[in-house]
C-alpha positions in Angstrom: 14.4 12.1 -16.5 13.2 11.5 -20.1 9.3 10.8 -20.0 7.5 7.4 -20.5 5.1 8.6 -23.5 2.8 5.4 -23.3 2.3 5.9 -19.7 -0.4 7.4 -17.9 1.4 9.8 -16.1 4.0 10.7 -18.4 5.9 14.0 -18.5 4.2 14.7 -14.3 6.6 15.5 -11.9 6.1 14.9 -8.0 8.7 16.0 -5.4 8.3 13.4 -1.6 9.1 14.8 0.9 8.2 11.2 2.5 9.2 8.7 3.9 8.7 5.3 6.0 5.9 3.7 3.6 2.1 5.6 3.2 3.9 8.6 1.2 6.1 6.8 -0.7 4.2 3.9 -1.7 1.2 6.5 -3.1 4.1 7.7 -4.8 6.2 4.5 -6.3 2.7 3.9 -7.9 2.9 8.0 -9.7 6.0 6.7 -10.4 4.4 3.3 -11.9 2.2 4.8 -13.8 5.0 7.0 -15.4 5.9 10.1 -13.2 9.3 11.4 -12.5 8.8 11.1 -9.2 11.8 13.2 -7.3 12.7 11.2 -3.8 14.2 13.8 -0.8 16.2 12.3 1.4 18.9 13.6 4.2 22.5 13.1 3.3 23.4 11.0 6.4 20.3 8.9 7.6 18.0 9.0 4.3 14.7 7.0 4.8 14.1 5.2 8.3 12.8 2.6 5.8 16.4 2.2 4.4 17.8 0.5 8.7 14.6 -1.0 8.7 16.4 -4.6 8.0 17.3 -7.5 8.0 16.7 -9.1 5.7 19.3 -6.9 3.7 20.6 -7.2 -0.1 23.2 -4.8 -1.5 23.3 -2.8 1.2 19.8 -1.7 0.6 17.1 -3.7 3.1 13.8 -5.2 1.7 11.4 -3.0 3.4 13.0 0.6 1.9 13.1 -1.6 -1.8 9.4 -3.0 -1.3 8.0 1.1 -2.0 10.2 3.5 -3.6 11.0 1.9 -7.0 11.0 3.7 -10.5 11.9 7.1 -8.5 15.2 9.5 -8.2 16.9 10.3 -5.4 18.4 13.6 -4.4 19.8 13.8 -1.1 19.7 17.4 0.9 19.9 19.0 4.4 16.1 20.9 4.3 18.2 21.8 7.9 20.4 23.9 5.7 19.4 27.4 4.5 20.7 26.2 0.5 19.7 22.7 1.3 16.1 24.1 2.5 16.0 26.4 -0.8 16.9 24.0 -3.6 13.9 21.8 -2.1 11.8 24.9 -2.3 13.1 25.6 -6.2 12.2 21.9 -6.9 8.8 22.2 -5.2 8.0 25.1 -8.0 8.4 23.1 -10.5 7.0 20.1 -9.6 3.0 19.2 -10.3 3.0 16.7 -7.5 4.3 17.4 -3.3 3.4 15.0 -0.9 5.0 15.4 2.4 3.9 13.1 5.7 6.2 15.7 8.3 4.6 15.5 11.5 1.4 18.0 11.7 3.6 21.8 11.1 6.9 20.7 10.6 6.4 21.3 6.6 4.9 24.8 7.4 8.0 25.7 9.3 10.2 25.4 6.6 8.9 27.0 4.5 7.5 23.8 2.5 3.6 23.8 3.8 0.9 23.9 1.0 0.7 28.0 0.9 4.2 29.1 0.7 4.1 25.6 -2.4 1.5 27.5 -4.0 1.9 30.8 -3.4 5.5 29.9 -6.1 3.2 27.3 -7.9 -0.4 27.8 -7.7 -1.2 24.7 -10.4 0.9 21.9 -7.8 -1.7 19.6 -6.3 -0.5 19.5 -2.9 -1.0 16.4 -0.7 -0.4 16.3 3.2 -0.5 12.7 5.3 -0.6 12.8 8.6 -1.4 9.6 11.0 -4.4 11.5 13.6 -5.4 14.3 10.6 -6.0 18.0 10.7 -8.1 19.3 13.1 -7.5 16.7 15.8 -6.7 17.5 18.8 -3.7 16.8 19.7 -2.2 18.1 16.8 1.2 17.5 16.4 0.2 13.6 17.4 2.4 10.9 15.7 1.6 7.8 15.3 2.6 4.7 13.0 0.5 1.3 11.6 0.9 -0.4 15.1 -0.7 2.5 16.8 -2.9 2.9 14.1 -4.9 -0.5 14.1 -5.0 0.0 17.7 -7.1 3.5 17.3 -9.2 2.7 14.7 -10.7 -1.2 15.5 -8.4 -2.4 13.2 -7.3 -4.9 15.8 -10.3 -5.1 17.7 -12.2 -6.8 15.7 -8.8 -8.8 14.4 -7.8 -12.3 16.1 -9.5 -15.1 17.6 -12.7 -14.7 18.8 -11.7 -15.8 22.3 -8.2 -14.5 22.1 -6.5 -11.3 22.6 -6.9 -8.4 19.5 -4.3 -8.6 17.2 -2.7 -6.2 14.2 -3.6 -7.9 10.3 -0.1 -9.0 9.3 0.8 -6.1 7.3 0.8 -2.6 8.1 -3.2 -2.0 6.2 -3.6 1.3 7.3 -0.8 2.6 5.9 -1.6 0.6 2.4 -5.3 2.5 2.7 -3.8 5.6 3.0 -1.2 5.0 0.1 -3.6 4.1 -2.0 -6.3 6.6 -1.2 -3.3 9.6 -1.9 -2.7 7.6 -5.0 -5.8 8.0 -6.0 -7.0 11.3 -4.5 -4.0 13.1 -6.3 -5.1 11.7 -9.8 -7.9 13.1 -9.7 -6.6 16.4 -8.6 -4.6 16.4 -12.0 -7.9 15.2 -14.2 -8.9 18.5 -12.3 -6.6 20.6 -13.1 -6.4 20.0 -16.7 -10.0 21.4 -16.5 -9.6 24.5 -14.1 -5.7 25.4 -14.5 -5.1 25.3 -10.5 -3.7 22.4 -7.9 -4.9 22.1 -4.5 -4.5 20.5 -1.2 -5.3 16.9 -0.5 -5.0 15.9 3.2 -4.8 12.4 4.0 -4.8 10.7 7.2 -4.2 7.0 8.3 -7.2 7.4 11.1 -9.5 8.2 8.0 -7.6 5.7 5.7 -8.3 3.0 8.3 -11.9 3.9 9.3 -13.3 4.0 5.6 -11.4 0.6 5.2 -13.6 -0.8 7.7 -16.4 -0.7 5.0 -18.7 -3.3 6.1 -17.8 -3.7 9.7 -18.3 -0.5 10.5 -21.2 0.3 8.9 -22.6 -2.9 10.4 -22.2 -1.0 14.0 -23.4 1.5 13.0 -27.1 0.0 11.7 -27.1 -2.1 15.0 -25.8 0.4 17.6 -23.5 -2.5 18.4 -19.7 -2.8 19.4 -18.2 -5.0 16.1 -16.6 -8.8 17.3 -14.5 -10.5 16.7 -14.8 -13.6 14.2 -11.0 -15.0 13.6 -11.2 -16.2 10.7 -15.0 -16.2 10.5 -17.3 -13.5 8.8 -19.9 -12.2 10.2 -22.3 -11.4 7.5 -21.7 -15.1 5.9 -21.8 -18.3 6.4 -19.7 -20.2 5.5 -17.3 -18.5 4.4 -14.2 -18.6 6.7 -11.3 -21.4 7.1 -12.3 -25.2 7.6 -9.8 -28.2 8.9 -9.1 -31.3 6.0 -7.5 -34.1 6.8 -4.1 -32.6 6.4 -4.9 -28.8 7.2 -6.8 -26.4 6.6 -8.9 -24.6 3.9 -10.8 -21.4 3.3 -14.4 -21.8 1.8 -16.7 -19.0 1.0 -19.9 -19.5 0.1 -20.8 -16.2 -0.8 -25.1 -16.6 -2.1 -27.2 -19.7 -1.6 -26.6 -21.2 -4.7 -23.2 -21.7 -3.7 -23.7 -22.8 -0.1 -26.2 -25.5 -1.9 -23.3 -27.1 -4.0 -21.1 -26.9 -1.7 -23.4 -29.2 0.1 -23.7 -31.3 -2.5 -19.6 -32.0 -3.2 -19.9 -33.2 0.6 -22.9 -35.4 0.3 -25.1 -34.3 2.5 -28.3 -32.7 0.1 -29.8 -32.9 4.1 -27.9 -29.1 4.8 -29.4 -27.8 2.0 -32.9 -28.6 2.5 -32.7 -28.3 6.3 -34.8 -25.3 7.1 -32.5 -24.0 9.1 -30.0 -23.8 6.8 -32.3 -22.6 4.2 -30.7 -18.8 3.2 -27.8 -17.1 4.2 -30.0 -15.3 7.6 -30.9 -18.6 8.8 -26.9 -20.1 8.3 -26.0 -16.6 10.6 -28.1 -17.2 13.1 -27.3 -20.9 13.3 -23.5 -20.7 12.1 -23.3 -23.2 15.6 -25.3 -26.0 14.5 -23.6 -25.6 11.0 -20.0 -25.0 11.2 -19.6 -29.0 13.1 -21.7 -30.4 10.0 -19.0 -29.1 7.4 -16.2 -29.8 9.8 -17.3 -33.6 9.9 -17.3 -34.2 6.7 -14.2 -32.3 5.6 -12.0 -34.1 7.4 -12.9 -37.2 5.8 -10.2 -36.1 3.2 -6.9 -34.3 2.2 -7.5 -30.1 1.2 -6.5 -30.5 -2.5 -8.7 -33.5 -2.7 -11.4 -30.6 -1.5 -10.2 -27.6 -3.6 -9.9 -29.8 -6.7 -13.6 -31.0 -6.3 -15.3 -27.7 -4.8 -13.8 -25.4 -7.8 -15.0 -27.7 -10.1 -18.6 -27.1 -8.7 -17.7 -23.6 -8.6 -17.7 -23.4 -4.9 -14.8 -20.0 -4.1 -12.2 -22.0 -2.2 -8.8 -22.0 -1.8 -5.7 -23.3 0.1 -3.4 -21.8 3.3 -0.8 -20.6 0.7 2.5 -19.6 2.1 3.6 -15.7 0.9 6.3 -17.2 -1.5 4.4 -20.4 -2.7 1.7 -17.5 -3.2 3.8 -15.5 -5.2 5.0 -19.0 -7.2 1.5 -20.6 -7.0 0.3 -17.0 -8.8 3.0 -17.0 -11.7 2.7 -21.4 -12.2 -1.4 -20.3 -12.9 -0.3 -18.1 -15.9 0.8 -15.0 -15.1 3.4 -13.9 -12.7 3.8 -11.5 -10.0 6.9 -10.3 -10.4 8.7 -8.7 -12.1 12.7 -8.3 -12.6 15.2 -5.0 -12.5 18.5 -4.5 -12.6 20.3 -3.0 -9.2 23.4 -1.9 -9.4 24.9 -2.9 -5.7 21.7 -5.7 -4.8 22.1 -7.1 -8.8 19.1 -8.9 -10.2 15.7 -8.2 -8.2 13.0 -9.9 -7.9 9.3 -7.2 -7.4 6.0 -7.4 -7.4 3.9 -5.9 -10.0 1.1 -3.6 -8.4 -2.0 -4.4 -8.6 -3.0 -2.9 -12.0 -2.5 -3.3 -15.3 -2.8 -1.8 -19.0 -4.7 -4.3 -21.3 -3.3 -3.5 -24.4 -0.4 -5.3 -23.0 2.2 -1.9 -22.1 4.6 -2.8 -19.2 2.1 -0.6 -16.3 4.8 -0.1 -13.9 8.1 1.3 -13.4 11.2 -1.0 -14.6 14.1 1.4 -12.7 15.2 0.2 -9.1 14.8 1.8 -6.3 17.7 4.7 -5.7 20.2 4.6 -3.8 20.8 7.4 -1.1 21.5 10.4 -3.3 21.9 8.8 -6.6 20.4 10.9 -8.7 21.5 13.9 -6.8 23.5 16.0 -9.2 21.6 15.1 -12.1 18.3 16.7 -10.3 20.6 19.9 -9.2 21.8 20.2 -12.7 18.2 20.7 -13.8 17.6 23.0 -11.4 20.3 25.0 -13.0 22.8 24.3 -9.9 26.4 24.8 -11.9 29.5 22.2 -10.9 30.7 24.3 -8.9 28.2 25.0 -6.6 27.3 21.6 -6.3 31.1 20.3 -5.7 30.8 23.5 -2.9 27.7 21.7 -1.4 28.4 18.2 -1.8 31.8 19.0 0.7 30.1 21.0 3.0 28.0 17.7 3.4 24.3 19.6 2.9 23.6 16.9 -0.7 25.4 14.1 -1.7 25.7 11.8 -4.4 26.0 7.7 -4.4 29.3 6.4 -5.5 29.2 5.3 -9.1 26.9 7.9 -10.2 24.0 5.6 -12.5 21.1 8.0 -13.3 18.8 5.2 -15.1 
């Protein structure tokens, strides 16, 4: 793959021995930054998320398409000694290896950190697990829903008197992916100074607990278990979803000045002057008296009218949007949130941009589509010095797989 010199990770080779969300999302972020990411998959099953549909398009699930753009794909059977040897050679020449096997599996395959680093001391090796190294039972598996339950996310999410609820996206996987990408970039920076790689250990459990930020800190400081507040906030009032004549809006008055502006827009200067609501701490203590007063005023007019007036007054406010509506609204406000890649079977494929951008105007995201299973197998094997006859023999035995209608990107 030809490096993209205008991207910060140009020339960095990443081997992805990962599947589902946390690992693939982390490596997609690295690909967005210019890294050459080689995704290693089983030649028949592939990544689990290839089968997580509908919806599907062009034979690929939307879930898989969401986390795999900008990569090349090597389909190889790690249970075959010849296939395993290929991946070991691939790791020996990598800058980064990221894996999320069940604990102990990478070591049994000879693909653990010690084995890879023995052949490649400069490797930055990132291990992702559900519950983290050093915790028992050591081989405990876990998906996001389990981790949301185990880490308190479900406990604090949902209506005050309702049942615990998970966040609508796999938030522990997303946090783990972000932590992994940050740690990998930091390790690459340090390697530039020391010449040596290192072993990074990231878990969904630790990522989720650290992602609770103020909620977990408040519990630690107070000694009291956290509570559910629905769409309200434990420490800021008013900071919640409030009813209007035609639905709901969200108001986030994060300081006293914004609260006073809110009261003026509502025509309730008395609420701004009421000593029960003078400071945020007062409002937190007296939220049960304040919120009904705000609800009474807001219910008199439609949401868009309030949004326009509150925005003009400098009060943070937003309407409740659907996902598609939110994406389109971002574009209508002046900057698209999506871009399009040409997929060989799905055709033009709209994807969401990453959460970062280059202010110089460069396209700081991958522009090649998510690869088909085994799309670049022959190309990668050729780079490893495997001859055409040997590749044909491996294909015939089912050790490797090349996608039909090769498109090497």
